[in-house]
C-alpha positions as CSV (number, residue, x, y, z in Angstrom):
1,M,37.0,89.9,197.3
2,D,37.4,92.6,199.9
3,R,41.0,93.8,199.9
4,R,41.3,93.9,203.7
5,L,40.0,90.3,203.9
6,L,42.5,89.2,201.4
7,L,45.4,90.9,203.3
8,T,44.2,89.3,206.5
9,R,44.1,85.8,205.0
10,S,47.6,86.3,203.5
11,A,48.9,87.4,206.9
12,L,47.4,84.3,208.6
13,G,48.8,82.1,205.9
14,A,52.3,83.5,206.4
15,A,52.0,83.1,210.2
16,G,50.9,79.5,209.7
17,T,53.8,78.8,207.5
18,A,56.1,80.2,210.2
19,V,54.5,78.1,212.9
20,L,55.0,75.0,210.8
21,A,58.5,75.9,209.8
22,A,59.8,76.3,213.4
23,P,59.5,72.6,214.4
24,A,61.1,71.6,211.1
25,L,64.1,73.9,211.9
26,A,64.4,72.4,215.4
27,Q,64.3,68.9,214.0
28,A,67.3,69.8,211.8
29,L,69.4,70.3,214.8
30,P,71.1,67.3,216.4
31,Q,70.0,65.7,219.7
32,L,72.9,65.9,222.1
33,R,73.5,64.5,225.6
34,W,76.4,66.0,227.5
35,R,77.8,65.5,231.0
36,L,78.9,68.4,233.2
37,T,81.0,67.8,236.3
38,S,80.8,70.3,239.2
39,S,83.5,71.1,241.7
40,Y,80.9,72.1,244.3
41,P,79.1,70.1,247.0
42,K,75.4,69.4,246.1
43,T,74.3,70.7,249.5
44,L,75.3,74.2,248.4
45,D,72.2,75.1,246.4
46,A,73.5,78.5,245.1
47,I,77.0,77.7,243.8
48,Y,76.2,74.1,242.8
49,G,72.8,75.2,241.7
50,A,74.2,77.6,239.1
51,G,75.3,74.5,237.1
52,E,71.8,73.2,237.3
53,V,70.3,76.5,236.2
54,F,72.7,76.6,233.2
55,A,71.7,73.0,232.1
56,R,68.0,73.7,232.5
57,V,68.1,76.9,230.4
58,V,70.1,75.2,227.7
59,G,67.4,72.5,227.5
60,E,64.6,75.1,227.4
61,L,66.2,77.1,224.7
62,T,66.7,74.0,222.5
63,D,63.3,72.4,223.2
64,G,65.1,69.6,225.0
65,R,67.3,68.5,222.1
66,F,70.4,69.6,223.9
67,A,70.4,68.0,227.3
68,I,73.2,68.4,229.9
69,S,73.3,66.2,233.0
70,V,75.0,67.8,236.0
71,H,77.2,65.6,238.3
72,G,78.5,66.3,241.7
73,P,82.1,66.2,242.8
74,G,83.4,62.6,242.9
75,E,80.6,61.2,240.7
76,V,82.8,61.4,237.6
77,V,86.0,62.9,238.7
78,P,87.3,64.6,242.0
79,P,86.3,68.2,242.4
80,L,89.7,69.7,241.7
81,Q,90.2,67.7,238.5
82,A,87.2,69.1,236.7
83,L,89.1,71.1,234.2
84,D,91.5,68.2,233.6
85,A,88.5,66.0,232.7
86,V,87.3,68.6,230.2
87,Q,90.8,68.9,228.7
88,A,91.1,65.2,228.3
89,G,87.5,64.8,226.9
90,T,86.4,62.6,229.8
91,V,83.4,65.0,230.1
92,E,82.2,67.6,227.7
93,A,81.9,70.4,230.3
94,C,82.5,71.4,233.9
95,H,81.5,74.0,236.4
96,T,84.4,75.0,238.6
97,T,86.6,77.9,239.9
98,A,89.3,78.8,237.4
99,S,91.7,79.9,240.2
100,F,91.9,76.3,241.3
101,Y,94.2,75.8,238.3
102,I,96.8,78.5,238.8
103,G,99.3,75.7,239.0
104,K,98.8,75.3,235.2
105,N,99.2,79.1,234.7
106,P,98.8,81.9,237.1
107,A,96.7,83.8,234.5
108,F,93.8,81.5,235.4
109,G,93.4,83.8,238.4
110,F,92.0,86.6,236.2
111,A,88.9,84.4,235.5
112,T,88.0,84.2,239.1
113,G,89.3,87.5,240.4
114,L,92.7,88.8,241.6
115,P,93.5,89.8,245.2
116,F,92.4,93.4,245.8
117,G,91.0,93.3,242.2
118,L,87.6,94.1,240.8
119,N,84.2,94.1,242.5
120,T,81.3,92.2,241.2
121,R,80.0,94.8,238.7
122,Q,83.5,95.6,237.5
123,Q,84.4,92.0,237.0
124,S,81.2,91.5,234.9
125,A,81.9,94.7,232.9
126,W,85.5,93.6,232.2
127,M,84.3,90.1,231.1
128,Y,81.5,91.2,228.8
129,E,82.6,94.6,227.6
130,G,86.3,94.9,228.4
131,G,87.4,91.9,226.4
132,G,87.9,89.6,229.3
133,I,86.1,86.6,227.8
134,E,88.1,86.8,224.6
135,L,91.5,87.4,226.4
136,L,90.9,84.5,228.7
137,N,89.9,82.2,225.9
138,G,93.3,82.8,224.3
139,L,94.7,81.2,227.5
140,F,92.0,78.4,227.8
141,A,92.6,77.3,224.2
142,Q,96.1,76.2,225.3
143,Y,94.3,73.7,227.6
144,N,91.8,72.4,225.0
145,A,89.0,74.4,226.7
146,Y,86.5,77.2,225.9
147,G,85.4,79.2,228.9
148,L,82.5,81.5,230.0
149,P,81.6,83.0,233.4
150,C,78.9,80.9,234.9
151,G,78.1,82.3,238.3
152,T,79.5,85.0,240.5
153,T,79.4,85.2,244.3
154,G,79.7,88.9,245.1
155,A,82.3,90.0,247.6
156,Q,83.2,87.1,249.9
157,M,84.0,86.9,253.6
158,G,87.5,86.5,255.0
159,G,87.0,83.1,256.6
160,W,86.8,81.3,259.9
161,Y,89.6,81.2,262.4
162,R,90.1,79.1,265.5
163,K,92.1,82.0,267.1
164,E,91.7,85.7,267.0
165,I,93.8,87.6,264.4
166,R,95.1,90.8,266.1
167,G,97.9,91.5,263.7
168,L,100.5,90.1,261.3
169,A,102.1,88.1,264.0
170,D,99.0,85.9,264.2
171,L,99.4,84.9,260.6
172,Q,102.8,83.3,261.1
173,G,102.5,79.6,260.5
174,L,98.7,79.9,260.1
175,K,97.5,76.8,258.1
176,M,94.6,78.1,256.1
177,R,92.5,76.7,253.2
178,I,92.6,79.5,250.6
179,A,92.5,79.1,246.9
180,G,94.2,81.0,244.0
181,L,96.7,83.8,244.2
182,G,95.3,84.8,247.6
183,G,97.2,81.8,248.9
184,T,100.4,83.0,247.4
185,V,99.9,86.4,249.1
186,L,99.1,84.7,252.4
187,Q,102.3,82.7,252.1
188,R,104.3,85.9,251.6
189,V,103.1,87.3,254.9
190,G,103.8,84.2,256.8
191,G,100.8,81.9,256.4
192,V,100.7,78.4,255.1
193,P,98.0,78.1,252.3
194,Q,96.2,74.8,251.7
195,Q,93.9,74.0,248.8
196,L,91.1,71.6,249.6
197,A,87.7,71.1,248.1
198,G,84.6,72.3,249.9
199,G,83.5,68.9,251.3
200,D,86.9,68.4,253.0
201,L,87.0,71.6,254.9
202,Y,84.9,71.0,258.0
203,P,86.7,67.8,259.1
204,A,90.1,69.5,258.6
205,L,89.1,72.5,260.7
206,E,87.5,70.3,263.4
207,R,90.6,68.1,263.7
208,G,92.9,71.1,263.8
209,T,94.7,70.1,260.6
210,L,93.7,73.6,259.5
211,D,93.7,76.7,261.7
212,A,91.4,78.6,259.4
213,V,89.2,78.2,256.3
214,E,87.6,80.5,253.7
215,W,84.9,79.3,251.5
216,L,82.4,82.0,250.4
217,G,80.0,83.8,252.6
218,P,77.3,83.4,255.3
219,Y,74.8,81.4,253.3
220,D,77.2,78.7,252.3
221,D,79.4,78.8,255.4
222,E,76.4,78.2,257.7
223,K,75.5,75.1,255.7
224,L,79.1,73.8,256.0
225,G,79.0,74.3,259.8
226,F,82.3,76.2,260.3
227,H,80.8,78.2,263.1
228,R,80.7,75.1,265.2
229,V,84.5,74.7,265.4
230,A,85.9,78.2,264.7
231,P,84.3,81.2,266.5
232,Y,86.0,84.1,264.7
233,Y,84.5,85.2,261.3
234,Y,86.6,87.8,259.5
235,Y,85.9,90.2,256.6
236,P,86.5,91.2,253.9
237,A,88.0,88.5,251.6
238,W,90.7,90.8,250.2
239,W,91.5,88.0,247.8
240,E,88.0,87.9,246.3
241,G,86.2,91.3,246.0
242,A,84.2,89.3,243.4
243,A,84.6,85.7,242.3
244,N,83.4,84.3,239.1
245,T,82.8,80.6,238.7
246,H,83.4,79.2,235.3
247,L,81.9,77.0,232.7
248,F,84.6,75.1,230.7
249,I,83.8,73.2,227.6
250,N,86.1,70.8,225.7
251,Q,87.4,72.9,222.8
252,D,86.6,70.3,220.1
253,Q,83.1,69.8,221.4
254,W,82.5,73.6,221.5
255,K,83.7,74.0,217.9
256,A,81.5,71.1,216.7
257,L,78.3,72.7,218.1
258,P,75.8,74.3,215.8
259,R,75.7,78.0,216.2
260,P,72.2,78.0,217.8
261,Y,73.5,75.6,220.5
262,Q,76.6,77.9,221.1
263,A,74.2,80.8,221.5
264,A,72.1,78.8,223.9
265,I,75.2,78.1,226.0
266,R,76.1,81.8,226.1
267,V,72.6,82.8,227.2
268,A,72.3,80.1,229.8
269,A,75.7,80.9,231.3
270,N,74.8,84.5,231.6
271,E,71.5,83.7,233.3
272,A,73.2,81.4,235.7
273,T,75.6,84.2,236.6
274,S,72.8,86.6,237.3
275,W,70.9,84.0,239.3
276,M,73.8,83.0,241.5
277,V,74.7,86.5,242.7
278,A,71.0,87.3,243.3
279,R,70.6,84.2,245.4
280,Y,73.5,85.0,247.6
281,D,72.6,88.7,247.9
282,T,69.1,87.8,249.1
283,R,70.2,85.1,251.5
284,N,73.5,86.1,253.0
285,A,72.0,88.7,255.4
286,A,69.6,86.3,257.1
287,A,72.4,83.7,257.4
288,L,74.7,86.2,259.0
289,R,72.1,87.1,261.5
290,R,71.7,83.5,262.4
291,L,75.4,83.0,262.8
292,L,75.8,86.0,265.0
293,A,72.9,84.8,267.2
294,S,74.7,81.4,267.6
295,G,77.7,83.1,269.0
296,T,79.9,83.8,266.0
297,Q,82.3,86.8,266.6
298,L,82.3,89.0,263.5
299,K,85.5,91.0,263.1
300,P,87.2,93.1,260.4
301,F,90.8,92.2,259.5
302,P,93.2,94.6,261.3
303,R,94.5,97.4,259.1
304,E,98.0,96.1,259.5
305,V,97.0,92.8,257.9
306,M,95.1,94.5,255.1
307,D,98.0,96.9,254.3
308,A,100.6,94.1,254.3
309,C,98.6,91.8,252.1
310,H,97.8,94.7,249.7
311,A,101.5,95.5,249.4
312,E,102.4,91.9,248.7
313,A,99.5,91.5,246.2
314,M,100.7,94.5,244.2
315,K,104.3,93.1,244.2
316,L,103.0,89.7,243.1
317,E,101.1,91.2,240.1
318,G,104.3,92.9,238.9
319,E,106.4,89.8,239.3
320,L,103.9,87.5,237.5
321,A,103.6,89.9,234.6
322,A,107.4,90.0,234.3
323,Q,107.7,86.2,234.5
324,H,104.7,84.9,232.5
325,P,103.9,86.3,229.1
326,E,100.3,85.1,229.2
327,F,99.7,86.8,232.6
328,K,101.2,90.0,231.2
329,R,99.1,89.9,228.0
330,I,95.9,89.8,230.1
331,H,97.1,92.0,232.9
332,D,98.0,94.9,230.5
333,E,94.3,95.1,229.4
334,W,92.8,94.1,232.7
335,S,94.7,96.8,234.6
336,K,93.5,99.6,232.2
337,S,89.9,98.6,232.7
338,R,90.5,98.3,236.5
339,D,91.9,101.8,236.8
340,D,89.2,103.4,234.6
341,M,86.4,101.7,236.4
342,R,87.8,102.6,239.8
343,A,88.0,106.2,238.8
344,W,84.4,106.2,237.7
345,F,83.1,104.1,240.7
346,G,84.8,106.5,243.1
347,V,82.7,109.4,241.7
348,A,79.3,107.7,241.8
349,E,79.0,104.2,243.3
350,L,81.4,104.6,246.2
351,A,80.1,108.0,247.2
352,F,76.5,106.7,247.2
353,D,77.3,103.4,249.0
354,S,79.4,105.2,251.6
355,Y,76.8,107.8,252.4
356,V,73.9,105.3,252.6
357,A,75.9,103.0,254.8
358,A,76.8,105.8,257.2
359,A,73.3,107.2,257.2
360,S,71.9,103.7,258.0
361,R,74.2,103.4,261.0
362,R,72.9,106.8,262.3
363,R,69.3,105.8,262.3
């Protein structure tokens, strides 16, 4: 027999064996059905949609054997109780914002982003290469959860205000929906922070129960209709230069998963993260143009406000590190990464972005 023909037949036989073996391997894995509860309104296709992207990719990677159904806020538990439901085992997983839970431990703030903290790329770098995921899971384990970034918004806007903010005096007594440690900073400069879920914000702003709200950026804010009752739109959200949303999985459920399913979850969460920021980056500009055309007044925060909030945020970091061992443990490593990345970004990214922005204004 011709030697080349023999080799060809052998190769085809090996390939056929591999093709037959793959389904057998898949069949050896269990068929699972999980529930994931989301903290975000279904009408917000980017932030809520990241949970759906995650679930879809897990299903695709496991040939449908691992199916995750996504449930909107209130369908299983209220939006701000998503992590509690995971901790108790009511659901296997949730998609939420970790900084909603700083009442459990202020170190949850690192998972979303600290005031005047990292930008989007820096936050991602710290999570995936700076040890952030591992550091945070040392915290999450204390609450019977395993966590991964599952979405990121990019830099956010500073919110909607019924009255103009000319200086610090205008923050005195200001009732504002603001989540996480940004609310603590606002309180220290005279504001009154409130934490409400996304679906509750418009009615509270319309009735005057709130003087201001922050949610995310133009694409979502337009859908929520804030421009109809608050004319002033401020930037930037100094409390969220980047904001990760998080996937939390019940710790026992995570440990019981076969390794291929754990890998599928990691890949799917990463894809959802990339998808979300891309969706916002490609849609925020058009939404902002529509808001401005409708009469929205776009304004930067006064320098006095930014400086006062920055000073209080830096004090707060130091105080929390002194008072909470878990915060200090994470902050020690996070701050090293922050300082190194800022030094590098100042050489390349900032110089490039600053020049291009200035050149674009001159055209």
